[in-house]
PDB file as gemmi writes it, atoms N, CA and C in Angstrom:
CRYST1    1.000    1.000    1.000  90.00  90.00  90.00 P 1                      
ATOM      1  N   MET A   1       6.637   9.916  29.872  1.00  0.00           N  
ATOM      2  CA  MET A   1       6.177  10.098  28.414  1.00  0.00           C  
ATOM      3  C   MET A   1       7.306  10.022  26.935  1.00  0.00           C  
ATOM      4  N   LYS A   2       7.765   9.525  27.749  1.00  0.00           N  
ATOM      5  CA  LYS A   2       8.830   9.072  26.782  1.00  0.00           C  
ATOM      6  C   LYS A   2       8.548   7.612  25.735  1.00  0.00           C  
ATOM      7  N   ASN A   3       8.241   6.857  26.645  1.00  0.00           N  
ATOM      8  CA  ASN A   3       7.552   5.924  26.490  1.00  0.00           C  
ATOM      9  C   ASN A   3       6.290   5.210  26.368  1.00  0.00           C  
ATOM     10  N   LYS A   4       5.261   5.832  26.441  1.00  0.00           N  
ATOM     11  CA  LYS A   4       3.589   5.763  26.130  1.00  0.00           C  
ATOM     12  C   LYS A   4       3.951   6.006  25.244  1.00  0.00           C  
ATOM     13  N   LEU A   5       3.262   5.652  24.462  1.00  0.00           N  
ATOM     14  CA  LEU A   5       2.755   5.347  22.554  1.00  0.00           C  
ATOM     15  C   LEU A   5       0.759   5.603  23.030  1.00  0.00           C  
ATOM     16  N   PHE A   6       0.358   6.021  21.817  1.00  0.00           N  
ATOM     17  CA  PHE A   6      -0.881   5.625  21.385  1.00  0.00           C  
ATOM     18  C   PHE A   6      -1.666   5.490  20.665  1.00  0.00           C  
ATOM     19  N   ARG A   7      -2.507   4.921  20.848  1.00  0.00           N  
ATOM     20  CA  ARG A   7      -3.145   4.096  19.398  1.00  0.00           C  
ATOM     21  C   ARG A   7      -4.840   4.751  20.093  1.00  0.00           C  
ATOM     22  N   GLN A   8      -5.308   4.922  18.446  1.00  0.00           N  
ATOM     23  CA  GLN A   8      -6.815   5.113  18.345  1.00  0.00           C  
ATOM     24  C   GLN A   8      -6.876   3.975  16.420  1.00  0.00           C  
ATOM     25  N   GLY A   9      -7.903   3.139  17.207  1.00  0.00           N  
ATOM     26  CA  GLY A   9      -7.984   1.470  16.296  1.00  0.00           C  
ATOM     27  C   GLY A   9      -6.725   1.252  15.262  1.00  0.00           C  
ATOM     28  N   ASP A  10      -6.307   1.442  14.346  1.00  0.00           N  
ATOM     29  CA  ASP A  10      -6.080   1.466  13.397  1.00  0.00           C  
ATOM     30  C   ASP A  10      -4.399   2.199  13.380  1.00  0.00           C  
ATOM     31  N   VAL A  11      -4.981   3.552  14.311  1.00  0.00           N  
ATOM     32  CA  VAL A  11      -3.110   3.546  13.802  1.00  0.00           C  
ATOM     33  C   VAL A  11      -2.154   4.013  15.132  1.00  0.00           C  
ATOM     34  N   LEU A  12      -1.231   4.277  14.888  1.00  0.00           N  
ATOM     35  CA  LEU A  12      -0.577   4.029  15.964  1.00  0.00           C  
ATOM     36  C   LEU A  12       0.930   5.445  16.123  1.00  0.00           C  
ATOM     37  N   LEU A  13       0.675   5.888  17.250  1.00  0.00           N  
ATOM     38  CA  LEU A  13       1.894   7.451  17.358  1.00  0.00           C  
ATOM     39  C   LEU A  13       2.916   6.812  18.016  1.00  0.00           C  
ATOM     40  N   ILE A  14       4.102   6.754  17.760  1.00  0.00           N  
ATOM     41  CA  ILE A  14       5.061   6.741  18.278  1.00  0.00           C  
ATOM     42  C   ILE A  14       6.422   8.092  18.589  1.00  0.00           C  
ATOM     43  N   PRO A  15       5.802   8.196  20.241  1.00  0.00           N  
ATOM     44  CA  PRO A  15       6.458   9.389  20.275  1.00  0.00           C  
ATOM     45  C   PRO A  15       8.370   9.801  19.912  1.00  0.00           C  
ATOM     46  N   ILE A  16       8.543  10.306  19.269  1.00  0.00           N  
ATOM     47  CA  ILE A  16      10.508  10.557  18.707  1.00  0.00           C  
ATOM     48  C   ILE A  16      11.257  11.963  18.718  1.00  0.00           C  
ATOM     49  N   THR A  17      12.193  12.434  18.755  1.00  0.00           N  
ATOM     50  CA  THR A  17      12.950  13.008  19.683  1.00  0.00           C  
ATOM     51  C   THR A  17      12.576  14.575  18.357  1.00  0.00           C  
ATOM     52  N   SER A  18      12.954  13.331  17.306  1.00  0.00           N  
ATOM     53  CA  SER A  18      12.664  14.855  16.437  1.00  0.00           C  
ATOM     54  C   SER A  18      11.898  13.954  14.444  1.00  0.00           C  
ATOM     55  N   ILE A  19      11.604  15.013  14.078  1.00  0.00           N  
ATOM     56  CA  ILE A  19      11.465  15.237  12.419  1.00  0.00           C  
ATOM     57  C   ILE A  19      12.431  14.855  11.270  1.00  0.00           C  
ATOM     58  N   PRO A  20      12.342  13.831  11.072  1.00  0.00           N  
ATOM     59  CA  PRO A  20      13.363  14.115   9.481  1.00  0.00           C  
ATOM     60  C   PRO A  20      13.046  15.363   8.894  1.00  0.00           C  
ATOM     61  N   ASN A  21      13.730  16.327   8.363  1.00  0.00           N  
ATOM     62  CA  ASN A  21      14.498  16.745   8.246  1.00  0.00           C  
ATOM     63  C   ASN A  21      14.492  17.224   6.925  1.00  0.00           C  
ATOM     64  N   SER A  22      13.884  15.896   5.476  1.00  0.00           N  
ATOM     65  CA  SER A  22      13.681  16.149   4.603  1.00  0.00           C  
ATOM     66  C   SER A  22      12.023  15.402   4.116  1.00  0.00           C  
ATOM     67  N   LEU A  23      11.303  16.026   5.510  1.00  0.00           N  
ATOM     68  CA  LEU A  23      10.131  15.522   5.419  1.00  0.00           C  
ATOM     69  C   LEU A  23       8.943  17.150   4.836  1.00  0.00           C  
ATOM     70  N   LYS A  24       8.337  16.881   4.171  1.00  0.00           N  
ATOM     71  CA  LYS A  24       7.853  18.347   3.660  1.00  0.00           C  
ATOM     72  C   LYS A  24       6.819  18.401   5.039  1.00  0.00           C  
ATOM     73  N   ARG A  25       5.887  19.431   4.704  1.00  0.00           N  
ATOM     74  CA  ARG A  25       3.864  19.548   5.448  1.00  0.00           C  
ATOM     75  C   ARG A  25       3.489  19.497   5.306  1.00  0.00           C  
ATOM     76  N   THR A  26       2.406  18.942   5.331  1.00  0.00           N  
ATOM     77  CA  THR A  26       1.328  18.209   4.859  1.00  0.00           C  
ATOM     78  C   THR A  26       0.734  19.451   4.113  1.00  0.00           C  
ATOM     79  N   LYS A  27      -0.966  19.510   3.611  1.00  0.00           N  
ATOM     80  CA  LYS A  27      -1.466  20.663   3.520  1.00  0.00           C  
ATOM     81  C   LYS A  27      -3.069  20.487   5.242  1.00  0.00           C  
ATOM     82  N   ARG A  28      -2.278  19.037   5.752  1.00  0.00           N  
ATOM     83  CA  ARG A  28      -3.426  18.852   6.069  1.00  0.00           C  
ATOM     84  C   ARG A  28      -3.043  17.356   6.776  1.00  0.00           C  
ATOM     85  N   VAL A  29      -3.983  17.183   8.267  1.00  0.00           N  
ATOM     86  CA  VAL A  29      -3.012  16.754   9.738  1.00  0.00           C  
ATOM     87  C   VAL A  29      -4.088  15.500   9.488  1.00  0.00           C  
ATOM     88  N   THR A  30      -3.527  14.446   8.678  1.00  0.00           N  
ATOM     89  CA  THR A  30      -4.779  13.172   8.323  1.00  0.00           C  
ATOM     90  C   THR A  30      -4.324  12.036   8.196  1.00  0.00           C  
ATOM     91  N   LEU A  31      -3.879  11.406   9.027  1.00  0.00           N  
ATOM     92  CA  LEU A  31      -3.073   9.480   9.595  1.00  0.00           C  
ATOM     93  C   LEU A  31      -3.457   8.702   8.483  1.00  0.00           C  
ATOM     94  N   ALA A  32      -4.688   8.730   8.119  1.00  0.00           N  
ATOM     95  CA  ALA A  32      -4.875   7.595   7.765  1.00  0.00           C  
ATOM     96  C   ALA A  32      -6.432   7.791   7.228  1.00  0.00           C  
ATOM     97  N   LEU A  33      -6.452   7.478   6.455  1.00  0.00           N  
ATOM     98  CA  LEU A  33      -8.115   6.878   5.782  1.00  0.00           C  
ATOM     99  C   LEU A  33      -8.512   5.745   5.859  1.00  0.00           C  
ATOM    100  N   GLY A  34     -10.495   6.030   5.844  1.00  0.00           N  
ATOM    101  CA  GLY A  34     -11.064   4.661   5.537  1.00  0.00           C  
ATOM    102  C   GLY A  34     -11.223   3.831   4.528  1.00  0.00           C  
ATOM    103  N   GLU A  35     -10.744   2.504   3.895  1.00  0.00           N  
ATOM    104  CA  GLU A  35     -10.709   2.886   2.860  1.00  0.00           C  
ATOM    105  C   GLU A  35     -11.884   1.871   2.450  1.00  0.00           C  
ATOM    106  N   VAL A  36     -12.721   2.157   2.963  1.00  0.00           N  
ATOM    107  CA  VAL A  36     -14.413   1.418   2.713  1.00  0.00           C  
ATOM    108  C   VAL A  36     -15.887   2.384   3.370  1.00  0.00           C  
ATOM    109  N   THR A  37     -14.907   2.401   4.711  1.00  0.00           N  
ATOM    110  CA  THR A  37     -16.015   3.629   5.155  1.00  0.00           C  
ATOM    111  C   THR A  37     -15.963   5.756   4.334  1.00  0.00           C  
ATOM    112  N   GLY A  38     -14.979   5.660   4.826  1.00  0.00           N  
ATOM    113  CA  GLY A  38     -15.125   7.239   4.397  1.00  0.00           C  
ATOM    114  C   GLY A  38     -14.104   8.161   5.460  1.00  0.00           C  
ATOM    115  N   HIS A  39     -14.106   7.316   6.972  1.00  0.00           N  
ATOM    116  CA  HIS A  39     -14.065   8.160   7.702  1.00  0.00           C  
ATOM    117  C   HIS A  39     -12.766   7.934   8.008  1.00  0.00           C  
ATOM    118  N   HIS A  40     -11.832   8.966   8.862  1.00  0.00           N  
ATOM    119  CA  HIS A  40      -9.796   9.473   9.017  1.00  0.00           C  
ATOM    120  C   HIS A  40      -9.898   9.723  10.202  1.00  0.00           C  
ATOM    121  N   HIS A  41      -8.538  10.083  10.537  1.00  0.00           N  
ATOM    122  CA  HIS A  41      -8.054   9.101  11.916  1.00  0.00           C  
ATOM    123  C   HIS A  41      -7.192  11.032  11.305  1.00  0.00           C  
ATOM    124  N   SER A  42      -8.386  12.394  12.128  1.00  0.00           N  
ATOM    125  CA  SER A  42      -7.344  12.936  12.215  1.00  0.00           C  
ATOM    126  C   SER A  42      -7.142  14.290  12.802  1.00  0.00           C  
ATOM    127  N   ILE A  43      -6.091  15.006  12.971  1.00  0.00           N  
ATOM    128  CA  ILE A  43      -6.315  16.627  13.845  1.00  0.00           C  
ATOM    129  C   ILE A  43      -6.534  18.127  13.127  1.00  0.00           C  
ATOM    130  N   LEU A  44      -7.862  18.345  13.986  1.00  0.00           N  
ATOM    131  CA  LEU A  44      -8.401  19.267  12.433  1.00  0.00           C  
ATOM    132  C   LEU A  44      -8.594  20.816  13.763  1.00  0.00           C  
ATOM    133  N   ASP A  45      -7.945  20.220  15.018  1.00  0.00           N  
ATOM    134  CA  ASP A  45      -7.504  21.974  15.682  1.00  0.00           C  
ATOM    135  C   ASP A  45      -6.552  22.901  15.136  1.00  0.00           C  
ATOM    136  N   GLY A  46      -6.095  22.132  14.872  1.00  0.00           N  
ATOM    137  CA  GLY A  46      -4.880  23.663  13.907  1.00  0.00           C  
ATOM    138  C   GLY A  46      -3.104  23.765  15.433  1.00  0.00           C  
ATOM    139  N   ASN A  47      -3.478  22.636  16.044  1.00  0.00           N  
ATOM    140  CA  ASN A  47      -2.210  22.473  16.855  1.00  0.00           C  
ATOM    141  C   ASN A  47      -1.403  21.590  15.891  1.00  0.00           C  
ATOM    142  N   ALA A  48      -1.386  21.437  15.552  1.00  0.00           N  
ATOM    143  CA  ALA A  48      -0.099  20.128  14.685  1.00  0.00           C  
ATOM    144  C   ALA A  48       0.170  20.163  13.641  1.00  0.00           C  
ATOM    145  N   VAL A  49       1.229  19.958  13.037  1.00  0.00           N  
ATOM    146  CA  VAL A  49       1.496  20.315  11.367  1.00  0.00           C  
ATOM    147  C   VAL A  49       2.059  18.614  11.169  1.00  0.00           C  
ATOM    148  N   GLY A  50       1.263  18.934  10.041  1.00  0.00           N  
ATOM    149  CA  GLY A  50       1.999  16.955   9.034  1.00  0.00           C  
ATOM    150  C   GLY A  50       2.903  16.585   8.638  1.00  0.00           C  
ATOM    151  N   TYR A  51       3.758  16.013   8.364  1.00  0.00           N  
ATOM    152  CA  TYR A  51       4.732  15.444   8.121  1.00  0.00           C  
ATOM    153  C   TYR A  51       5.263  14.866   6.500  1.00  0.00           C  
ATOM    154  N   ALA A  52       5.566  14.303   5.563  1.00  0.00           N  
ATOM    155  CA  ALA A  52       5.840  13.600   4.873  1.00  0.00           C  
ATOM    156  C   ALA A  52       6.516  13.532   3.711  1.00  0.00           C  
ATOM    157  N   ASP A  53       6.045  12.925   2.184  1.00  0.00           N  
ATOM    158  CA  ASP A  53       7.056  12.850   0.951  1.00  0.00           C  
ATOM    159  C   ASP A  53       6.929  14.511   0.414  1.00  0.00           C  
ATOM    160  N   ASN A  54       5.729  14.330   0.320  1.00  0.00           N  
ATOM    161  CA  ASN A  54       5.358  15.228  -0.033  1.00  0.00           C  
ATOM    162  C   ASN A  54       3.437  16.257   0.665  1.00  0.00           C  
ATOM    163  N   GLU A  55       3.499  17.170   0.023  1.00  0.00           N  
ATOM    164  CA  GLU A  55       2.152  17.568   0.239  1.00  0.00           C  
ATOM    165  C   GLU A  55       1.185  17.932   1.282  1.00  0.00           C  
ATOM    166  N   ASN A  56       0.580  16.503  -0.010  1.00  0.00           N  
ATOM    167  CA  ASN A  56      -0.489  15.964  -0.235  1.00  0.00           C  
ATOM    168  C   ASN A  56      -0.043  14.077   0.079  1.00  0.00           C  
ATOM    169  N   SER A  57       0.387  14.197   0.134  1.00  0.00           N  
ATOM    170  CA  SER A  57       0.129  12.814   1.024  1.00  0.00           C  
ATOM    171  C   SER A  57      -0.777  12.968   2.523  1.00  0.00           C  
ATOM    172  N   LEU A  58      -0.824  11.280   3.404  1.00  0.00           N  
ATOM    173  CA  LEU A  58      -1.263  11.051   4.181  1.00  0.00           C  
ATOM    174  C   LEU A  58       0.278  11.412   4.689  1.00  0.00           C  
ATOM    175  N   ALA A  59      -0.358  12.173   6.868  1.00  0.00           N  
ATOM    176  CA  ALA A  59       1.228  11.976   7.365  1.00  0.00           C  
ATOM    177  C   ALA A  59       1.505  10.996   8.318  1.00  0.00           C  
ATOM    178  N   LYS A  60       3.258  11.632   8.042  1.00  0.00           N  
ATOM    179  CA  LYS A  60       3.664   9.495   8.212  1.00  0.00           C  
ATOM    180  C   LYS A  60       4.527  10.479   9.824  1.00  0.00           C  
ATOM    181  N   TYR A  61       4.135  11.866  10.171  1.00  0.00           N  
ATOM    182  CA  TYR A  61       5.307  12.005  11.232  1.00  0.00           C  
ATOM    183  C   TYR A  61       4.304  13.589  11.732  1.00  0.00           C  
ATOM    184  N   VAL A  62       4.284  14.031  13.026  1.00  0.00           N  
ATOM    185  CA  VAL A  62       3.301  14.995  13.909  1.00  0.00           C  
ATOM    186  C   VAL A  62       4.232  15.892  14.136  1.00  0.00           C  
ATOM    187  N   GLU A  63       3.977  16.744  14.096  1.00  0.00           N  
ATOM    188  CA  GLU A  63       4.644  17.970  14.859  1.00  0.00           C  
ATOM    189  C   GLU A  63       3.680  18.500  15.784  1.00  0.00           C  
ATOM    190  N   VAL A  64       3.674  18.242  17.470  1.00  0.00           N  
ATOM    191  CA  VAL A  64       1.826  18.653  18.308  1.00  0.00           C  
ATOM    192  C   VAL A  64       2.830  19.892  19.264  1.00  0.00           C  
ATOM    193  N   ASN A  65       1.571  21.388  18.566  1.00  0.00           N  
ATOM    194  CA  ASN A  65       3.105  22.322  18.684  1.00  0.00           C  
ATOM    195  C   ASN A  65       2.581  23.151  19.829  1.00  0.00           C  
ATOM    196  N   LYS A  66       1.347  22.641  20.612  1.00  0.00           N  
ATOM    197  CA  LYS A  66       1.166  23.788  21.322  1.00  0.00           C  
ATOM    198  C   LYS A  66       0.476  22.558  23.123  1.00  0.00           C  
ATOM    199  N   PRO A  67       1.782  23.573  24.159  1.00  0.00           N  
ATOM    200  CA  PRO A  67       1.393  23.213  25.463  1.00  0.00           C  
ATOM    201  C   PRO A  67      -0.008  21.821  25.897  1.00  0.00           C  
ATOM    202  N   ALA A  68      -1.208  22.914  25.039  1.00  0.00           N  
ATOM    203  CA  ALA A  68      -2.588  21.767  25.890  1.00  0.00           C  
ATOM    204  C   ALA A  68      -2.678  20.595  24.590  1.00  0.00           C  
ATOM    205  N   GLY A  69      -1.379  20.750  23.537  1.00  0.00           N  
ATOM    206  CA  GLY A  69      -1.807  19.280  22.712  1.00  0.00           C  
ATOM    207  C   GLY A  69      -2.685  19.498  21.945  1.00  0.00           C  
ATOM    208  N   ALA A  70      -2.709  18.377  20.833  1.00  0.00           N  
ATOM    209  CA  ALA A  70      -3.832  18.070  19.523  1.00  0.00           C  
ATOM    210  C   ALA A  70      -5.042  17.356  19.870  1.00  0.00           C  
ATOM    211  N   SER A  71      -6.303  17.354  19.419  1.00  0.00           N  
ATOM    212  CA  SER A  71      -6.899  16.635  19.200  1.00  0.00           C  
ATOM    213  C   SER A  71      -7.560  15.428  17.996  1.00  0.00           C  
ATOM    214  N   LEU A  72      -6.930  14.593  18.466  1.00  0.00           N  
ATOM    215  CA  LEU A  72      -6.778  13.274  16.954  1.00  0.00           C  
ATOM    216  C   LEU A  72      -8.408  12.730  16.781  1.00  0.00           C  
ATOM    217  N   THR A  73      -8.739  13.458  16.286  1.00  0.00           N  
ATOM    218  CA  THR A  73     -10.633  11.989  15.824  1.00  0.00           C  
ATOM    219  C   THR A  73     -10.802  11.135  15.618  1.00  0.00           C  
ATOM    220  N   HIS A  74     -11.716  11.110  14.739  1.00  0.00           N  
ATOM    221  CA  HIS A  74     -12.489   9.759  14.231  1.00  0.00           C  
ATOM    222  C   HIS A  74     -14.126   9.506  14.327  1.00  0.00           C  
ATOM    223  N   GLN A  75     -14.647   9.216  13.542  1.00  0.00           N  
ATOM    224  CA  GLN A  75     -15.821   9.249  13.155  1.00  0.00           C  
ATOM    225  C   GLN A  75     -16.286   7.770  13.946  1.00  0.00           C  
ATOM    226  N   GLU A  76     -15.235   6.397  14.255  1.00  0.00           N  
ATOM    227  CA  GLU A  76     -16.373   5.481  15.639  1.00  0.00           C  
ATOM    228  C   GLU A  76     -15.399   5.924  16.726  1.00  0.00           C  
ATOM    229  N   HIS A  77     -13.746   6.250  17.069  1.00  0.00           N  
ATOM    230  CA  HIS A  77     -13.555   6.430  18.160  1.00  0.00           C  
ATOM    231  C   HIS A  77     -13.647   6.965  19.081  1.00  0.00           C  
ATOM    232  N   ASP A  78     -13.265   6.952  20.207  1.00  0.00           N  
ATOM    233  CA  ASP A  78     -12.909   8.409  20.775  1.00  0.00           C  
ATOM    234  C   ASP A  78     -12.252   9.543  21.066  1.00  0.00           C  
ATOM    235  N   THR A  79     -12.097  10.257  21.519  1.00  0.00           N  
ATOM    236  CA  THR A  79     -10.091  11.425  20.209  1.00  0.00           C  
ATOM    237  C   THR A  79      -9.897  11.368  21.063  1.00  0.00           C  
ATOM    238  N   ILE A  80      -8.718  11.621  21.158  1.00  0.00           N  
ATOM    239  CA  ILE A  80      -7.943  11.349  22.226  1.00  0.00           C  
ATOM    240  C   ILE A  80      -6.754  12.808  21.767  1.00  0.00           C  
ATOM    241  N   VAL A  81      -6.298  12.468  23.407  1.00  0.00           N  
ATOM    242  CA  VAL A  81      -5.268  14.228  22.916  1.00  0.00           C  
ATOM    243  C   VAL A  81      -3.955  13.644  23.113  1.00  0.00           C  
ATOM    244  N   LEU A  82      -2.929  14.297  22.234  1.00  0.00           N  
ATOM    245  CA  LEU A  82      -1.729  13.826  22.004  1.00  0.00           C  
ATOM    246  C   LEU A  82      -0.222  15.060  22.749  1.00  0.00           C  
ATOM    247  N   PRO A  83       0.445  15.077  24.016  1.00  0.00           N  
ATOM    248  CA  PRO A  83       0.429  16.019  24.214  1.00  0.00           C  
ATOM    249  C   PRO A  83       1.793  16.243  23.514  1.00  0.00           C  
ATOM    250  N   GLU A  84       1.840  17.712  24.059  1.00  0.00           N  
ATOM    251  CA  GLU A  84       2.466  18.557  23.692  1.00  0.00           C  
ATOM    252  C   GLU A  84       3.825  17.478  22.781  1.00  0.00           C  
ATOM    253  N   GLY A  85       4.770  17.172  21.776  1.00  0.00           N  
ATOM    254  CA  GLY A  85       5.496  17.079  21.054  1.00  0.00           C  
ATOM    255  C   GLY A  85       5.760  15.692  19.268  1.00  0.00           C  
ATOM    256  N   ASN A  86       6.828  15.416  19.250  1.00  0.00           N  
ATOM    257  CA  ASN A  86       6.949  14.679  17.005  1.00  0.00           C  
ATOM    258  C   ASN A  86       6.215  13.625  17.849  1.00  0.00           C  
ATOM    259  N   TYR A  87       6.421  12.708  16.677  1.00  0.00           N  
ATOM    260  CA  TYR A  87       5.623  10.995  16.905  1.00  0.00           C  
ATOM    261  C   TYR A  87       5.375  10.445  15.702  1.00  0.00           C  
ATOM    262  N   ARG A  88       6.526   9.671  15.164  1.00  0.00           N  
ATOM    263  CA  ARG A  88       5.909   8.506  13.837  1.00  0.00           C  
ATOM    264  C   ARG A  88       4.533   7.771  13.999  1.00  0.00           C  
ATOM    265  N   VAL A  89       4.673   7.773  12.721  1.00  0.00           N  
ATOM    266  CA  VAL A  89       2.738   7.115  12.748  1.00  0.00           C  
ATOM    267  C   VAL A  89       2.630   5.948  12.392  1.00  0.00           C  
ATOM    268  N   VAL A  90       2.182   5.260  13.030  1.00  0.00           N  
ATOM    269  CA  VAL A  90       2.050   3.523  12.840  1.00  0.00           C  
ATOM    270  C   VAL A  90       0.678   2.766  11.945  1.00  0.00           C  
ATOM    271  N   GLY A  91       0.326   2.153  11.038  1.00  0.00           N  
ATOM    272  CA  GLY A  91      -0.371   1.615  10.556  1.00  0.00           C  
ATOM    273  C   GLY A  91      -0.466   0.539  10.645  1.00  0.00           C  
ATOM    274  N   GLN A  92      -1.595  -0.577  11.404  1.00  0.00           N  
ATOM    275  CA  GLN A  92      -1.723  -1.327  12.259  1.00  0.00           C  
ATOM    276  C   GLN A  92      -1.120  -2.328  11.099  1.00  0.00           C  
ATOM    277  N   VAL A  93      -0.441  -3.029  10.397  1.00  0.00           N  
ATOM    278  CA  VAL A  93      -0.800  -4.308   9.585  1.00  0.00           C  
ATOM    279  C   VAL A  93      -0.833  -5.671   9.973  1.00  0.00           C  
ATOM    280  N   GLU A  94      -1.437  -6.779   8.565  1.00  0.00           N  
ATOM    281  CA  GLU A  94      -1.813  -8.301   9.207  1.00  0.00           C  
ATOM    282  C   GLU A  94      -0.929  -9.057   8.533  1.00  0.00           C  
ATOM    283  N   TYR A  95      -1.077 -10.153   9.086  1.00  0.00           N  
ATOM    284  CA  TYR A  95       0.084 -10.818   8.583  1.00  0.00           C  
ATOM    285  C   TYR A  95      -0.936 -12.158   7.536  1.00  0.00           C  
ATOM    286  N   THR A  96      -0.352 -12.767   6.119  1.00  0.00           N  
ATOM    287  CA  THR A  96      -1.455 -13.534   6.259  1.00  0.00           C  
ATOM    288  C   THR A  96       0.783 -13.928   5.196  1.00  0.00           C  
ATOM    289  N   PRO A  97       0.074 -15.651   4.648  1.00  0.00           N  
ATOM    290  CA  PRO A  97       1.476 -16.518   3.844  1.00  0.00           C  
ATOM    291  C   PRO A  97       2.162 -16.475   2.950  1.00  0.00           C  
ATOM    292  N   GLU A  98       0.905 -14.554   2.280  1.00  0.00           N  
ATOM    293  CA  GLU A  98       1.422 -13.676   1.112  1.00  0.00           C  
ATOM    294  C   GLU A  98       2.301 -13.252   1.605  1.00  0.00           C  
ATOM    295  N   ARG A  99       1.832 -12.019   2.269  1.00  0.00           N  
ATOM    296  CA  ARG A  99       2.762 -10.553   2.595  1.00  0.00           C  
ATOM    297  C   ARG A  99       1.695  -9.628   3.645  1.00  0.00           C  
ATOM    298  N   LEU A 100       2.389  -8.584   3.900  1.00  0.00           N  
ATOM    299  CA  LEU A 100       1.944  -7.793   4.952  1.00  0.00           C  
ATOM    300  C   LEU A 100       0.831  -7.186   4.679  1.00  0.00           C  
ATOM    301  N   SER A 101      -0.063  -6.875   4.727  1.00  0.00           N  
ATOM    302  CA  SER A 101      -1.549  -6.087   3.849  1.00  0.00           C  
ATOM    303  C   SER A 101      -1.617  -5.116   5.365  1.00  0.00           C  
ATOM    304  N   ARG A 102      -2.025  -4.334   5.643  1.00  0.00           N  
ATOM    305  CA  ARG A 102      -1.923  -2.136   5.895  1.00  0.00           C  
ATOM    306  C   ARG A 102      -3.469  -2.846   5.781  1.00  0.00           C  
ATOM    307  N   VAL A 103      -3.721  -3.039   7.557  1.00  0.00           N  
ATOM    308  CA  VAL A 103      -5.638  -2.681   7.700  1.00  0.00           C  
ATOM    309  C   VAL A 103      -5.749  -1.749   7.197  1.00  0.00           C  
ATOM    310  N   THR A 104      -7.678  -2.367   6.120  1.00  0.00           N  
ATOM    311  CA  THR A 104      -8.357  -1.456   5.721  1.00  0.00           C  
ATOM    312  C   THR A 104      -9.226  -1.434   7.513  1.00  0.00           C  
ATOM    313  N   ASP A 105     -10.373   0.148   6.655  1.00  0.00           N  
ATOM    314  CA  ASP A 105     -11.199   0.245   8.047  1.00  0.00           C  
ATOM    315  C   ASP A 105     -12.749  -0.335   7.269  1.00  0.00           C  
TER     316      ASP A 105                                                      
END                                                                             
């Protein structure tokens, strides 16, 4: 399980040992927003806590705190269940000669 990665669309979750202490709990566990469609990658079942630089940010880290796991949902992707544990959230980027750009939905 330690090396298992989870991907849903342009969001990748990497299992980690612990979440940095300097982060704050987010109000919602939303990992990414669709800039074009308004869709979102979110955990809505209450089985996880998001962490970021401030409480209003998108979650950069996720703690799944229930043995049953947490359901990561998106309007255009299948729901995936994340097992109990800690995760770092990585958004997909694309390369151009000018710069790296975050992939937009």
